[in-house]
VMD Tcl script that draws the C-alpha trace (Angstrom):
set ca {
  {71.83 38.10 75.62}
  {75.28 36.65 76.03}
  {75.95 33.31 77.70}
  {77.67 35.13 80.56}
  {77.00 38.49 82.28}
  {77.55 41.36 79.88}
  {80.07 43.05 82.09}
  {81.13 41.40 85.33}
  {84.61 42.93 85.24}
  {84.98 46.58 86.32}
  {85.63 49.05 83.49}
  {88.58 50.41 85.45}
  {90.18 46.97 85.79}
  {93.71 46.52 84.51}
  {94.16 42.84 83.80}
  {97.10 40.93 82.39}
  {96.60 38.96 79.19}
  {96.25 35.59 80.92}
  {93.48 36.82 83.22}
  {91.67 38.71 80.46}
  {91.82 35.68 78.15}
  {90.47 33.39 80.88}
  {87.55 35.72 81.67}
  {86.70 36.01 77.98}
  {87.00 32.25 77.39}
  {89.76 32.67 74.83}
  {93.13 30.86 74.81}
  {96.01 33.28 75.34}
  {97.57 32.18 72.04}
  {94.32 32.97 70.23}
  {94.10 36.39 71.90}
  {97.59 37.26 70.67}
  {96.75 36.18 67.11}
  {93.52 38.19 67.17}
  {95.36 41.29 68.36}
  {98.21 40.96 65.87}
  {96.07 40.22 62.81}
  {92.76 41.91 63.52}
  {93.24 44.49 66.27}
  {90.25 43.22 68.26}
  {91.14 45.46 71.22}
  {93.64 48.22 71.80}
  {94.88 47.45 75.29}
  {97.61 49.88 76.41}
  {101.07 48.64 77.31}
  {103.08 49.23 80.44}
  {106.65 50.56 80.17}
  {107.79 46.92 80.28}
  {105.59 45.97 77.31}
  {102.86 44.14 79.26}
  {99.35 44.74 77.91}
  {96.65 45.64 80.47}
  {93.00 44.96 79.66}
  {89.90 46.77 80.94}
  {86.44 45.39 81.64}
  {85.26 46.70 78.27}
  {88.13 44.85 76.56}
  {87.03 41.62 78.25}
  {83.43 42.26 77.19}
  {84.48 42.76 73.54}
  {86.62 39.63 73.58}
  {83.83 37.57 75.13}
  {81.29 38.72 72.51}
  {83.72 38.12 69.65}
  {84.50 34.65 70.97}
  {80.80 33.76 71.25}
  {80.03 35.09 67.78}
  {82.98 33.29 66.19}
  {81.83 30.07 67.88}
  {78.47 30.54 66.15}
  {80.08 30.78 62.72}
  {80.92 34.48 62.26}
  {84.30 34.92 60.57}
  {86.64 36.77 62.93}
  {87.77 39.09 60.11}
  {84.20 40.38 59.63}
  {83.42 41.14 63.29}
  {86.77 42.12 64.83}
  {86.40 45.85 64.12}
  {82.64 46.19 64.78}
  {81.52 48.69 67.45}
  {80.38 47.25 70.75}
  {76.72 48.03 70.03}
  {76.81 45.98 66.82}
  {78.48 43.06 68.59}
  {75.80 43.14 71.27}
  {73.10 43.27 68.61}
  {74.55 40.37 66.64}
  {74.84 38.30 69.81}
  {71.26 39.14 70.83}
  {69.95 38.19 67.39}
  {71.91 34.94 67.40}
  {70.32 34.02 70.73}
  {66.82 34.84 69.48}
  {67.09 33.31 66.00}
  {66.16 29.62 65.63}
  {68.37 27.32 63.60}
  {67.27 26.63 60.02}
  {65.03 23.61 59.55}
  {66.54 20.41 58.24}
  {66.03 19.83 54.57}
  {66.20 23.56 53.69}
  {67.24 24.35 50.15}
  {70.96 24.70 49.45}
  {72.57 28.00 48.57}
  {75.21 28.55 45.93}
  {78.83 28.56 47.09}
  {81.74 29.04 44.69}
  {84.59 26.84 45.89}
  {88.25 26.42 44.92}
  {89.50 23.03 46.08}
  {92.99 21.72 46.75}
  {92.85 17.92 46.71}
  {91.07 15.72 44.16}
  {89.45 13.31 46.63}
  {88.06 16.19 48.67}
  {86.75 17.80 45.48}
  {84.83 14.63 44.65}
  {83.11 14.74 48.03}
  {82.19 18.41 48.06}
  {81.29 18.39 44.36}
  {78.37 16.11 45.18}
  {76.91 18.62 47.65}
  {73.97 20.64 46.23}
  {74.86 24.31 46.01}
  {78.64 23.83 45.67}
  {80.06 25.17 42.42}
  {83.67 24.06 41.91}
  {85.51 26.95 40.29}
  {88.83 25.06 40.20}
  {90.30 21.81 41.48}
  {94.06 21.48 42.09}
  {96.19 18.50 43.02}
  {98.24 20.38 45.62}
  {99.16 23.82 46.92}
  {101.93 24.32 44.38}
  {99.49 23.80 41.50}
  {96.94 26.13 43.08}
  {99.55 28.85 43.63}
  {100.72 28.60 40.03}
  {97.15 28.90 38.71}
  {96.40 32.24 40.38}
  {94.89 34.71 39.93}
  {91.41 33.34 39.25}
  {88.94 35.19 37.09}
  {85.82 34.50 39.19}
  {84.97 35.57 42.72}
  {85.62 32.79 45.23}
  {83.45 32.20 48.29}
  {85.49 29.37 49.83}
  {88.99 27.93 49.61}
  {88.78 24.26 50.65}
  {92.22 22.72 51.11}
  {93.13 19.14 51.96}
  {96.57 18.86 53.56}
  {98.10 15.46 54.24}
  {100.53 17.02 56.69}
  {99.75 20.15 58.68}
  {103.15 21.86 58.82}
  {103.95 25.52 59.50}
  {104.95 26.13 55.88}
  {101.67 24.63 54.63}
  {99.64 26.72 57.10}
  {101.28 29.95 55.93}
  {100.88 29.01 52.26}
  {97.22 28.11 52.51}
  {96.47 31.35 54.40}
  {98.29 33.34 51.72}
  {96.39 31.47 49.02}
  {93.06 32.36 50.61}
  {94.10 36.02 50.73}
  {95.15 36.02 47.07}
  {91.82 34.46 46.10}
  {90.05 36.98 48.37}
  {88.02 34.04 49.68}
  {85.99 35.08 52.75}
  {86.09 31.52 54.10}
  {89.00 29.10 54.44}
  {88.29 25.43 55.23}
  {91.23 23.09 55.94}
  {91.00 19.30 56.22}
  {94.17 17.54 57.33}
  {95.37 14.03 58.05}
  {98.25 14.57 60.50}
  {99.69 17.57 62.27}
  {100.11 19.45 65.53}
  {96.97 20.69 67.23}
  {98.74 24.01 67.91}
  {98.91 24.66 64.15}
  {95.26 23.73 63.72}
  {94.39 26.15 66.53}
  {96.39 28.93 64.87}
  {94.33 28.43 61.71}
  {91.11 28.58 63.71}
  {92.31 31.74 65.44}
  {92.69 33.28 62.00}
  {89.05 32.53 61.18}
  {89.46 29.23 59.32}
  {87.35 26.11 59.83}
  {89.63 23.15 60.49}
  {88.78 19.45 60.63}
  {90.88 16.30 60.85}
  {90.08 13.37 58.57}
  {87.79 11.58 58.05}
  {85.21 14.20 56.98}
  {81.99 13.26 55.21}
  {80.51 15.01 52.20}
  {77.65 16.25 54.39}
  {80.10 17.76 56.88}
  {82.06 19.40 54.06}
  {78.84 20.92 52.75}
  {78.13 22.38 56.18}
  {81.67 23.70 56.54}
  {81.65 25.52 53.19}
  {78.23 27.02 53.97}
  {76.18 25.22 51.32}
  {73.10 25.48 53.56}
  {71.09 28.62 54.29}
  {72.41 30.73 57.17}
  {69.96 31.33 59.98}
  {69.29 34.89 58.78}
  {68.14 33.62 55.37}
  {65.33 31.56 56.88}
  {64.09 34.06 59.43}
  {63.27 37.73 59.82}
  {64.47 40.14 62.47}
  {61.85 40.46 65.25}
  {60.07 43.80 65.37}
  {61.51 46.46 67.65}
  {59.28 48.42 70.01}
  {59.10 52.25 70.10}
  {61.69 53.94 72.27}
  {60.73 54.09 75.92}
  {63.47 56.50 77.05}
  {64.67 59.76 75.59}
  {68.40 60.53 75.46}
  {67.82 63.15 78.15}
  {66.18 60.58 80.48}
  {68.98 58.09 79.83}
  {71.60 60.73 80.66}
  {69.82 61.49 83.94}
  {69.54 57.79 84.79}
  {73.25 57.27 84.11}
  {74.06 60.06 86.57}
  {71.85 58.76 89.39}
  {73.43 57.43 92.60}
  {72.63 53.73 92.79}
  {71.74 51.35 95.60}
  {73.28 48.48 93.67}
  {76.96 47.84 94.47}
  {78.10 48.21 90.85}
  {77.72 50.55 87.88}
  {75.40 48.31 85.85}
  {72.53 50.89 85.74}
  {74.88 53.42 84.16}
  {76.25 50.88 81.70}
  {72.76 49.77 80.66}
  {71.62 53.37 80.12}
  {74.72 54.07 78.03}
  {74.18 50.91 75.96}
  {70.58 51.93 75.26}
  {71.79 55.32 74.02}
  {74.47 53.71 71.84}
  {72.03 51.22 70.34}
  {69.42 53.92 69.71}
  {72.07 56.05 68.00}
  {73.16 53.16 65.81}
  {69.51 52.38 65.01}
  {69.05 55.96 63.74}
  {72.37 55.84 61.88}
  {71.46 52.63 60.04}
  {68.03 53.97 59.14}
  {69.57 57.13 57.67}
  {72.44 55.46 55.80}
  {72.41 56.05 52.05}
  {72.10 52.94 49.88}
  {73.65 52.59 46.44}
  {72.12 49.21 45.59}
  {69.13 47.07 46.65}
  {71.58 44.88 48.57}
  {72.78 47.95 50.51}
  {69.20 48.89 51.33}
  {68.43 45.37 52.54}
  {71.53 45.36 54.77}
  {70.63 48.73 56.31}
  {67.06 47.58 56.97}
  {68.40 44.50 58.71}
  {70.91 46.46 60.78}
  {68.19 48.94 61.78}
  {65.91 46.11 62.88}
  {68.72 44.29 64.67}
  {69.75 47.41 66.60}
  {66.10 48.07 67.47}
  {65.64 44.57 68.89}
  {68.80 44.89 70.98}
  {67.74 48.35 72.16}
  {64.30 46.99 73.13}
  {65.82 44.18 75.20}
  {68.12 46.54 77.06}
  {65.27 49.00 77.65}
  {63.28 46.18 79.25}
  {66.26 45.50 81.51}
  {66.52 49.20 82.36}
  {62.83 49.26 83.34}
  {63.55 46.45 85.81}
  {66.57 48.32 87.19}
  {64.51 51.48 87.71}
  {61.86 49.45 89.53}
  {64.48 47.76 91.71}
  {65.88 51.18 92.60}
  {62.47 52.23 93.96}
  {61.99 55.00 91.38}
  {58.68 55.96 89.76}
  {58.79 54.44 86.29}
  {56.47 57.04 84.73}
  {59.00 59.78 85.57}
  {61.48 58.25 83.13}
  {59.74 56.41 80.29}
  {58.23 58.12 77.24}
  {55.90 55.28 76.17}
  {53.80 52.86 78.22}
  {54.73 49.23 78.65}
  {53.74 47.11 75.62}
  {50.64 44.99 76.04}
  {51.16 41.25 76.49}
}
mol new
graphics top color blue
foreach p $ca { graphics top sphere $p radius 0.5 }
foreach p [lrange $ca 0 end-1] q [lrange $ca 1 end] { graphics top cylinder $p $q radius 0.2 }
display resetview
């Protein structure tokens, strides 16, 4: 589950950006960057141009913040449906970190800065596609012929012009990950890079830390498997009836949980039925199906508790018995 309650802000709430950002744990400046560049939420505007955020908007922002803190690039998760965000967050909570000493994975890196290239070049799994003295040399050398996994740039001075140039360079290289190491500069500029999905560190940075930043170690998903999902315990009809029940609890959490179970079950079916063009596609769909199933199972367990707390007869609602322990 998430580190905070899934939805402790009413769906009907209309919150200003400062309040929404505080509840989601996101700086207001970061929220604005995320909206402008990635469209993380679509909060409506008042006639005066003030955005108003709902409880669901806060929930999305909170999940995206937590996932980005765990290493997910903002550009890859910003447009995901809520059910996928919940599933990713649930899996991240349940998945142990990879063991120390795990084998390195191959990362193709373009480096700006000779000294930084020497450090990262010694890291197992890092393949240096190109090494440039400075941004001007790197810009003149584009486009590259090989696919780039990481742009690693050392900047002596973190200035606005350099920030914009290094972001543009990463886009031209189509590098999914941008890592910036700098000597001096304003923290506000470093934060703007982080808000755009980059990893940013101030000198000194060791070779081991550079290897971690560029991802030259197995991600958690490479060392583990998705836990098995249990069979569905509620039909869509039962979930619809539960969502419509009057509740003794002074909130709408039972309805939200029932709706989330339906959404996760629907996405589980969708992933299982998706056509696959390659073995990699098939592997991704199997993983998404398993991930959605695990998330659905966890929320079904929560719904069982809610039904019990409401004083209802559990057997009137579930389709399968409780799993044996």
